[in-house]
C-alpha angles and dihedrals in degrees: 000000000000123000092253090056090053092048092051092047093050091047091051091049091050092050093048091045090050093051091050092047092049091049092051092046093051091047091051089052090051096245123143123250099226098070092195093138093217119152116241095000091238092134096040114113090212097050092119091060096045114116091212093055093044093052091049091051092049091055091058 
């Protein structure tokens, strides 16, 4: 393995680790994963999986 291969591999691992860490951090904060910023989520195709929508339905 050449040094450039090692650098690319480490960079890829760091990016994947960062995405996973950010996802876990956002989930811990209770934020959704879609990040669409829409109000009400009525038009969101993933509204059934949204933690905000599920918690609102459970309160009813």
